C-alpha distance (Angstrom), angle and dihedral (degrees) to the residues before:
residue distance angle dihedral
M1 . . .
L2 3.79 . .
K3 3.80 110.6 .
V4 3.79 123.6 -170.7
R5 3.80 116.7 -176.0
N6 3.82 126.9 -172.0
L7 3.80 94.7 -24.3
S8 3.80 113.7 -177.0
K9 3.79 130.9 176.5
S10 3.79 130.9 173.4
F11 3.79 137.5 174.6
S12 3.80 114.0 -145.4
N13 3.81 102.6 -43.3
S14 3.80 95.2 -25.0
S15 3.81 117.3 102.7
I16 3.81 111.6 -145.1
L17 3.81 100.9 170.2
K18 3.81 121.7 20.7
D19 3.80 125.8 -171.6
V20 3.80 93.5 -30.8
N21 3.81 115.7 -173.3
F22 3.77 116.9 -171.7
T23 3.80 139.6 156.9
L24 3.79 132.9 -172.9
D25 3.78 128.2 179.6
Q26 3.78 122.0 -139.9
G27 3.78 112.8 -92.5
K28 3.82 94.6 38.2
I29 3.81 135.2 114.9
C30 3.81 121.0 -140.6
A31 3.80 128.4 -175.1
V32 3.82 118.9 -155.9
L33 3.80 106.5 -152.8
G34 3.77 128.4 -162.8
S35 3.77 147.8 115.6
N36 3.80 123.3 -82.6
G37 3.79 110.7 -71.6
S38 3.79 94.1 17.3
G39 3.81 95.7 119.5
K40 3.81 104.3 -93.8
T41 3.80 94.9 126.4
T42 3.80 91.2 41.7
F43 3.81 89.7 55.5
L44 3.81 92.4 50.2
K45 3.81 92.5 46.0
C46 3.80 91.1 50.8
L47 3.81 89.8 50.5
S48 3.80 90.9 48.6
G49 3.79 94.4 50.4
L50 3.81 92.6 -120.2
M51 3.79 91.1 112.9
S52 3.78 127.7 44.2
Y53 3.79 119.0 -128.6
D54 3.80 132.1 -151.8
E55 3.79 99.9 -125.8
G56 3.77 141.3 -8.7
V57 3.78 143.9 67.6
I58 3.83 128.2 -93.0
D59 3.79 118.3 -168.7
F60 3.81 121.9 173.7
G61 3.80 93.5 -177.6
S62 3.80 91.8 -163.1
K63 3.78 136.7 124.6
N64 3.81 99.8 -128.7
G65 3.79 98.9 34.7
H66 3.77 121.6 -152.2
L67 3.79 143.8 -52.5
F68 3.80 122.1 -145.1
L69 3.80 120.6 -156.3
S70 3.79 112.8 -174.9
D71 3.78 130.8 -153.8
K72 3.81 88.4 -106.1
L73 3.77 97.4 101.7
N74 3.77 103.4 -175.8
I75 3.81 107.5 55.1
F76 3.82 98.2 144.3
G77 3.78 99.9 26.0
D78 3.80 97.1 168.4
L79 3.81 93.1 53.7
T80 3.80 128.2 83.2
I81 3.79 122.1 -120.2
K82 3.81 90.5 -95.5
Q83 3.81 94.9 45.6
N84 3.79 90.2 48.6
L85 3.80 91.1 52.8
E86 3.82 92.4 45.7
V87 3.81 90.3 55.2
L88 3.81 92.3 48.7
S89 3.80 91.7 46.1
R90 3.79 90.0 56.0
Y91 3.81 91.1 45.6
Y92 3.81 90.6 54.7
N93 3.83 91.1 41.3
Q94 3.80 92.0 -119.5
D95 3.79 132.6 135.5
F96 3.80 121.0 -105.3
N97 3.80 110.0 -123.6
Q98 3.81 110.4 -154.6
A99 3.83 94.9 -167.2
S100 3.80 93.1 50.0
F101 3.80 90.8 46.5
K102 3.81 93.2 53.1
E103 3.79 91.4 48.1
S104 3.81 92.2 50.3
L105 3.82 91.4 52.1
K106 3.80 89.6 56.9
L107 3.80 93.2 43.4
L108 3.80 91.6 52.9
N109 3.82 93.6 40.5
I110 3.83 94.2 -124.4
N111 3.79 99.8 112.7
Q112 3.81 90.6 111.3
Y113 3.81 90.4 61.2
K114 3.81 98.1 49.5
E115 3.83 94.7 109.9
L116 3.82 95.6 47.3
P117 3.81 123.3 95.8
L118 3.80 110.0 -113.0
K119 3.81 91.8 -114.1
F120 3.81 89.0 71.2
L121 3.81 95.8 53.4
S122 3.80 123.1 99.7
R123 3.80 117.2 -109.7
G124 3.80 90.1 -106.7
N125 3.79 92.2 53.9
L126 3.80 90.3 46.0
Q127 3.80 86.6 57.5
R128 3.79 88.8 52.3
N129 3.79 88.6 50.9
K130 3.81 89.2 56.9
L131 3.79 89.9 56.3
C132 3.81 89.3 46.7
V133 3.81 86.3 60.5
A134 3.81 91.1 50.0
I135 3.80 92.7 50.0
N136 3.79 92.6 51.7
L137 3.81 100.8 45.6
N138 3.80 129.4 70.1
W139 3.81 117.8 -117.0
D140 3.79 140.8 135.1
Y141 3.82 97.7 -146.7
L142 3.80 124.9 38.3
L143 3.81 115.5 -159.5
I144 3.79 107.8 -167.6
D145 3.80 128.4 174.5
E146 3.82 118.3 -140.4
P147 3.83 96.2 -24.3
F148 3.82 95.8 175.2
S149 3.80 99.5 50.7
N150 3.83 114.8 115.7
L151 3.81 92.2 12.6
D152 3.78 124.7 125.2
Y153 3.80 122.6 -136.9
D154 3.81 93.5 -85.6
G155 3.78 91.3 48.2
V156 3.80 92.5 52.2
K157 3.81 90.3 49.8
I158 3.83 91.4 50.3
F159 3.80 90.6 50.4
K160 3.81 93.9 48.5
D161 3.81 91.3 48.1
I162 3.82 90.5 51.2
F163 3.81 90.7 47.2
E164 3.80 88.5 53.7
N165 3.80 89.3 49.8
F166 3.82 90.5 51.5
K167 3.79 87.9 51.4
S168 3.82 91.2 52.3
E169 3.83 86.7 56.1
N170 3.83 89.4 55.3
K171 3.79 92.6 -105.7
S172 3.80 122.1 138.3
I173 3.79 129.5 -139.2
I174 3.79 126.8 -158.6
F175 3.79 111.5 -174.9
S176 3.77 134.3 173.0
T177 3.77 124.6 -136.4
H178 3.79 139.1 167.2
Q179 3.79 90.5 -166.4
N180 3.78 117.9 104.6
D181 3.78 92.6 -143.0
D182 3.78 132.4 141.3
N183 3.79 104.6 -63.8
S184 3.80 94.9 168.3
F185 3.82 89.2 121.7
C186 3.83 89.3 66.0
D187 3.79 124.0 94.9
K188 3.79 92.9 -152.7
L189 3.80 137.0 21.8
V190 3.80 122.7 -161.6
I191 3.79 124.8 -167.8
I192 3.79 104.1 -146.9
E193 3.81 98.3 -156.6
D194 3.80 92.8 70.2
F195 3.80 97.3 4.4
K196 3.75 91.5 -120.9
E197 3.81 113.0 169.4
M198 3.81 119.5 -140.7
C-alpha cells in the first residue's frame, strides 16, 4: 500500500501541497483532478522522488516500486521506440523482452512507426509510446501525467483498457488530468486544489 503522510511542498512563499494524507492499495486506479497549475504534476513528482518536498513521509511498501512518466513526451527524440525502451530498460536495470515489445506495438497500434525517431511522431503517438514503456517495464505503481491528452476516442479507449489490465495484475495507476471526462473506471478521485478524496 502507498502511504503518504503530511506531505507539504511550497515554491518561494506559495504553498502548493499542504499536509496531504493519501493512501492507495495495489491494484487500484486513482485520478488526480485539477486545473492547470494546481499542483497535480508537483504531487506526482514528489511521489516519484524527482522533486524534493518540505515535509512528510512517502512509503510505497511494494516489491517493484514505481514508474513515473511525465507529460514531457519526447525525452529521447533521436531514438526509435525500441531504442528508447532499451535505454529505459537499462536505466531501471530490467531485461528487454522482444516478444512483449512486439505485442505492445500491435496493442497500441504504433507498429508502423517502430523505425521512426520519436521526434517525428505525432503527440498522440508519443503518448502511446509512453504506455509502451509502461507495458514493458516492471512496477507496482504507475505515476503518469496527463495520459489522455492528445489522444482521439480510440486512443483513450485503448489506454483505459490497458489500465484495467494493469489493475487485473494487481498494479496501481495514479494519473493526473484536467479533463472532466468519464472517470467511472477509477477506484478513487482526488481533487488536488483541496485534496478532497471522492
